[in-house]
Structure formats: C-alpha cells, structure tokens
C-alpha positions as CSV (number, residue, x, y, z in Angstrom):
1,M,22.0,31.1,-21.9
2,E,22.3,31.7,-18.2
3,C,20.0,29.5,-16.1
4,N,19.9,27.9,-12.6
5,G,17.8,25.0,-11.6
6,I,17.2,21.3,-12.2
7,V,16.0,19.5,-15.3
8,N,14.5,16.0,-14.9
9,I,16.1,14.1,-17.8
10,D,14.9,10.7,-18.9
11,K,18.3,9.1,-19.7
12,P,18.3,6.9,-22.8
13,E,20.0,3.5,-22.9
14,G,23.5,3.2,-24.2
15,I,25.2,6.3,-22.7
16,T,26.7,7.1,-19.4
17,S,25.3,9.7,-17.0
18,H,28.5,11.7,-17.6
19,T,27.7,11.8,-21.3
20,A,24.2,13.0,-20.6
21,V,25.6,15.8,-18.5
22,S,28.1,16.8,-21.1
23,K,25.4,17.0,-23.8
24,V,23.3,19.3,-21.5
25,R,26.4,21.4,-20.7
26,R,27.2,22.0,-24.4
27,F,23.6,22.7,-25.2
28,L,23.2,25.3,-22.5
29,N,26.8,26.6,-23.0
30,T,27.5,26.6,-19.3
31,K,30.2,25.0,-17.2
32,K,28.3,24.4,-14.0
33,V,26.3,21.2,-14.7
34,G,26.2,18.0,-12.6
35,H,23.9,15.1,-11.9
36,S,22.7,13.1,-8.9
37,G,22.5,9.4,-8.8
38,T,24.5,7.6,-11.6
39,L,22.8,5.4,-14.0
40,D,24.7,2.7,-15.9
41,P,24.8,2.8,-19.7
42,M,22.2,0.1,-20.0
43,A,19.8,1.8,-17.6
44,T,17.2,4.4,-18.5
45,G,15.0,6.8,-16.6
46,V,15.1,9.6,-14.1
47,L,18.4,11.5,-14.0
48,P,18.1,14.9,-12.3
49,I,20.7,17.3,-13.9
50,M,21.6,20.3,-11.9
51,I,22.5,23.5,-13.7
52,G,24.3,26.7,-12.4
53,S,23.9,27.4,-8.7
54,A,21.7,24.3,-8.3
55,V,24.9,22.1,-8.5
56,K,25.4,23.2,-4.8
57,A,22.3,21.2,-3.9
58,S,23.9,17.9,-4.9
59,E,24.4,16.7,-1.3
60,W,20.6,17.0,-0.8
61,L,19.8,15.0,-3.9
62,V,22.0,11.9,-3.6
63,G,20.3,10.6,-0.5
64,H,16.8,10.1,-1.9
65,D,14.8,6.9,-2.0
66,K,14.5,5.4,-5.5
67,R,12.0,3.3,-7.6
68,Y,13.0,1.0,-10.4
69,I,11.5,-1.5,-12.8
70,A,14.1,-4.2,-13.5
71,G,14.1,-7.1,-16.0
72,I,15.6,-10.3,-14.6
73,K,16.8,-13.3,-16.5
74,L,16.9,-16.6,-14.6
75,G,19.4,-19.4,-15.3
76,I,22.7,-17.4,-15.8
77,E,25.3,-15.6,-13.7
78,T,27.6,-12.9,-15.1
79,D,30.7,-11.1,-13.9
80,S,28.8,-7.8,-13.9
81,E,25.5,-9.2,-12.5
82,D,23.7,-8.0,-15.6
83,T,23.3,-9.4,-19.1
84,S,25.9,-7.0,-20.5
85,G,28.6,-8.9,-18.8
86,S,30.3,-12.2,-19.5
87,I,28.4,-15.3,-18.5
88,T,30.3,-17.1,-15.7
89,S,27.8,-20.0,-15.2
90,S,24.6,-21.4,-16.7
91,F,21.9,-23.5,-15.1
92,S,20.9,-26.7,-16.9
93,G,18.0,-27.8,-14.7
94,T,14.3,-26.7,-14.7
95,L,13.8,-23.1,-13.9
96,P,11.5,-22.1,-11.0
97,D,7.9,-21.2,-11.9
98,F,6.6,-17.7,-11.5
99,E,5.0,-18.3,-8.1
100,E,8.3,-19.6,-6.6
101,F,10.2,-16.7,-8.2
102,R,7.7,-14.2,-6.8
103,A,7.8,-15.6,-3.3
104,V,11.6,-15.5,-3.2
105,A,11.9,-12.1,-4.8
106,E,9.4,-10.6,-2.3
107,S,11.2,-12.2,0.6
108,F,13.9,-9.6,0.1
109,T,11.6,-6.9,1.4
110,G,13.1,-5.1,4.5
111,R,16.6,-4.4,5.6
112,I,19.1,-6.5,3.8
113,M,22.9,-6.8,3.4
114,Q,24.4,-6.4,-0.1
115,T,28.0,-6.9,-1.2
116,P,28.7,-4.1,-3.8
117,P,29.4,-5.5,-7.2
118,M,32.9,-5.1,-8.7
119,Y,31.3,-3.2,-11.6
120,S,30.5,-0.2,-9.5
121,A,31.8,3.4,-8.9
122,I,32.8,2.6,-5.3
123,K,36.5,3.3,-4.7
124,K,39.1,1.0,-3.1
125,D,42.4,2.6,-2.3
126,G,41.6,5.4,-4.6
127,Q,40.6,3.3,-7.6
128,K,37.1,2.6,-8.8
129,L,36.0,-1.0,-8.5
130,V,34.8,-1.0,-12.1
131,D,38.2,0.0,-13.4
132,L,39.8,-2.9,-11.4
133,A,37.1,-5.3,-12.7
134,R,37.9,-4.3,-16.3
135,K,41.5,-5.4,-15.6
136,G,40.3,-8.7,-14.3
137,I,41.1,-7.8,-10.7
138,V,38.6,-8.8,-7.9
139,V,39.0,-7.3,-4.5
140,E,37.3,-7.9,-1.1
141,R,34.2,-5.8,-0.6
142,S,32.4,-5.3,2.7
143,P,28.7,-5.9,2.8
144,R,26.5,-2.8,3.3
145,Q,23.0,-2.5,4.7
146,T,20.3,-1.2,2.5
147,E,16.5,-1.3,2.7
148,I,13.9,-2.6,0.2
149,Y,10.6,-0.9,1.1
150,S,8.6,-2.9,-1.4
151,I,9.3,-5.4,-4.2
152,N,6.7,-6.7,-6.6
153,A,7.3,-9.4,-9.2
154,F,5.3,-9.5,-12.5
155,I,5.4,-11.0,-16.0
156,E,5.2,-8.8,-19.1
157,K,5.6,-10.2,-22.7
158,S,6.9,-13.5,-21.2
159,G,9.7,-11.7,-19.4
160,L,10.1,-11.5,-15.6
161,F,10.3,-8.1,-13.9
162,L,10.7,-6.5,-10.5
163,E,9.2,-3.2,-9.4
164,V,11.4,-2.1,-6.5
165,F,11.1,0.8,-4.1
166,C,14.4,1.1,-2.1
167,S,16.7,3.3,-0.1
168,K,19.8,5.0,-1.5
169,G,22.8,2.8,-2.2
170,T,20.8,-0.2,-3.3
171,Y,22.3,-2.2,-6.2
172,I,19.4,-3.6,-8.3
173,R,21.9,-5.8,-10.2
174,T,23.1,-7.3,-7.0
175,L,19.5,-7.8,-5.8
176,C,18.8,-9.8,-9.0
177,A,21.9,-11.9,-8.6
178,D,21.0,-12.6,-4.9
179,I,17.5,-13.6,-5.9
180,G,19.0,-16.0,-8.4
181,K,21.3,-17.5,-5.8
182,R,18.5,-18.1,-3.3
183,L,16.5,-19.7,-6.1
184,G,19.5,-22.0,-6.8
185,C,19.5,-21.2,-10.6
186,G,21.3,-17.9,-10.8
187,A,20.0,-14.7,-12.3
188,A,21.2,-11.5,-14.0
189,M,19.5,-8.1,-14.5
190,S,18.4,-7.8,-18.1
191,S,17.1,-4.2,-18.1
192,L,16.7,-1.3,-15.6
193,R,14.5,1.8,-15.7
194,R,14.5,4.3,-12.8
195,T,11.0,5.7,-12.4
196,Q,11.6,7.9,-9.4
197,A,14.4,9.5,-7.5
198,G,13.1,11.5,-4.5
199,F,10.5,13.9,-5.7
200,F,11.6,13.5,-9.4
201,H,9.2,11.2,-11.3
202,I,9.4,9.7,-14.7
203,S,6.0,11.2,-15.5
204,D,7.6,14.7,-15.1
205,S,10.8,13.9,-17.1
206,I,11.8,14.9,-20.6
207,G,13.8,12.7,-22.9
208,L,17.4,13.8,-23.4
209,D,17.0,14.2,-27.2
210,D,13.8,16.2,-26.8
211,F,15.5,18.5,-24.3
212,L,18.4,19.1,-26.6
213,Q,16.0,20.0,-29.4
214,T,14.0,22.5,-27.3
215,S,13.9,26.0,-28.6
216,S,15.7,28.6,-26.5
217,D,12.5,30.4,-25.5
218,K,11.1,27.2,-23.9
219,V,14.2,25.8,-22.2
220,L,13.7,27.8,-19.0
221,S,10.2,26.4,-18.6
222,L,11.7,22.9,-18.3
223,I,14.3,23.9,-15.6
224,K,12.8,23.8,-12.2
225,P,14.0,26.1,-9.4
226,V,16.4,24.6,-7.0
227,E,14.1,25.7,-4.1
228,G,12.0,22.7,-5.0
229,V,14.6,20.4,-3.3
230,F,13.8,22.1,0.0
231,Y,10.0,22.4,-0.1
232,S,9.7,20.3,3.0
233,Y,11.7,22.9,5.0
234,S,10.1,25.7,6.9
235,I,10.9,29.4,6.0
236,I,12.8,32.1,7.8
237,T,12.4,35.5,6.3
238,L,15.1,38.1,6.9
239,P,14.5,41.8,6.8
240,P,16.8,43.8,4.5
241,F,19.4,44.8,7.2
242,F,19.7,41.2,8.5
243,E,19.7,39.8,5.0
244,R,22.9,41.8,4.3
245,L,24.5,40.5,7.5
246,F,23.5,37.0,6.7
247,R,24.9,37.2,3.1
248,N,28.2,38.3,4.7
249,G,28.3,35.2,6.8
250,A,27.0,36.6,10.1
251,P,24.7,34.5,12.3
252,I,21.3,36.1,12.8
253,F,19.8,35.8,16.3
254,L,16.2,34.9,15.9
255,H,14.8,37.0,18.7
256,K,16.0,40.1,16.9
257,I,13.8,39.3,13.9
258,G,10.9,38.0,15.9
259,Q,10.9,34.5,14.5
260,G,10.9,31.1,16.3
261,A,12.8,28.0,15.0
262,E,14.0,24.6,16.2
263,E,17.6,24.0,17.1
264,G,19.5,21.8,14.6
265,V,16.9,22.1,11.9
266,L,17.5,23.4,8.4
267,Y,15.3,26.2,7.0
268,R,14.8,27.9,3.7
269,I,16.1,31.5,3.9
270,Y,14.1,34.2,2.2
271,G,15.2,37.8,1.5
272,A,13.8,40.7,-0.5
273,E,13.9,38.7,-3.7
274,G,12.8,35.3,-2.3
275,F,14.7,32.1,-1.6
276,F,18.5,32.5,-1.6
277,A,20.0,30.1,1.0
278,V,19.6,27.2,3.3
279,G,20.4,27.9,7.0
280,E,20.8,25.9,10.1
281,V,19.6,27.0,13.6
282,K,22.2,26.7,16.3
283,I,22.6,27.9,19.9
284,I,25.1,30.7,20.1
285,D,25.8,32.4,23.5
286,G,22.7,30.6,24.9
287,K,20.4,32.0,22.2
288,K,19.0,30.6,18.9
289,A,20.6,31.9,15.8
290,V,20.5,30.9,12.1
291,K,23.7,30.4,10.2
292,V,24.2,29.8,6.5
293,K,24.5,26.2,5.4
294,K,24.6,26.9,1.6
295,F,23.9,29.9,-0.6
296,F,22.1,29.5,-3.9
C-alpha cells in the first residue's frame, strides 16, 4: 500500500514511540515511516506518525507547543523522576494540602529553567543520557529554558493531576520533581497523557490497535495530507513552465509570474497538481525569488 501523509496515533502505555512506528511500518509495508515528539513507554496520547514523503516534514513538527495531563505523587523522589524508577527518598511528614499544592504548581507558569533528567534521549559525548543512567552513570547537565503557558492543578479520584500547556523541550517529569522540591516533600510523575502536539489533538487521534485493524480501503481516510502542516503558510502558484524549472532546482523570480511575496518567509508551492513543495523567498540580484526549501 503506497501512501503519504500523517496519521495521528493515540499511543498506548507500555511501548516506546519507536515500537509504535515499527508496527505502523509493518502494517503499511513501507520503509519510510517516522514520528515527531518521543513519548516514554509509560506515556500515552498524541503521537503524529509520518508516512512516505511526509517524513520530510519532521523538522516542522518537532517544534510545536504541547498539552499534557500528568498524574503526580507527592512524598517520594525517584531516579527517573517518575514512579517507574527506583525511589531515592521518601517523605515522612505531613503532605501539603491541595490548596498549597495548587499554589506552588501554578507558580511555575512562565519561563523557567529545567535541568534535563538523566532518563532522557539527550546525548552527551555521543551517548544518550538514558543509556548512561541505566549503567548508573550520572553526568553534569546544563539547565535549559522552557516556557509553561498555563498549568492547572486538579483532583480526580483522590489523585493529583496537572494540566500543562508548554513549549517544546519541556520535561513534565522534571516539572513534577521540581514542584515536589519546592513543596519540600518531593514528588514524582505517576502518569502522562499528551492531549495535543501542535495542531494534532487527542480528539482527532486513533488508537494504535484500532489503526492496525483498519481495513485497507479505509486506511487512506485516516492519513492526513502533509500539506496540513503548512496551512498557515500563504500560497505561491507556479505556471507549468516555471514549475518545471522550480522542480529542477532553479529559483523563480516573482516578477516573472506576477506574484508578490515577503522576503525570508516560507510559502506553500502549488503546481498543476496542487501542493508539492515549501519554498523560501530570497533576494537574488536585487530581486525577489522563491527557492525550494523542501519537496514533498
């Protein structure tokens, strides 16, 4: 089955993002499959999986803002900053009440500095931190700035939860651990569900098992065109002659096709059969021209 586009998978708990991609790859019998925004095995939720030529759009997908719902357990600290890790300390005093927890949690709104956890895919001297952590090796990590746009604390079935809207690169496990430190009792993330990644929402997702059981005649309806990633971009339409030149790598001077555009801005490029590339407008020999950024 040949297809190109993005399927919004609701990743189940207990498997890696890589495993989810492998299952989709085997199901579609295609080699070109990738994902944007890794989810840990214990995490569930939105995992956009790119298929075919859509893999080329990965650089535009990884920088999106995210929304999460995270469970948080007060009174313990672990080596992984979540409850799947080994407990490194336990609090024996009286735990903070909900109002104190909420006030402290919501105080993390805004730009904050986070030290990436050892259990992460960040590399140090060519090695993933998580691989070093599994060997019991801890290395120095530099704090990074991230932004929490909003954070709301709530109780559900006697458990504490956080609803977080944040920028890319935010570690929710670390956020939970830092909240615990500020409360003085320690904390670890107990669950995580990603409900949004950019314009991909959990309401529009399909469970991995459901996707893998979809009949071949319905699969294509679940795979969204890669053009959707660029809906916010304006369109430049190329006449047939100029489309051929563009496809061969030539810059197209905009005055020759009677279209205006803004320097340094990316555009959706349309030809006779619709969207086929993203182009960037540059100044060449004192005139505006559009050059290919990526073909799809």
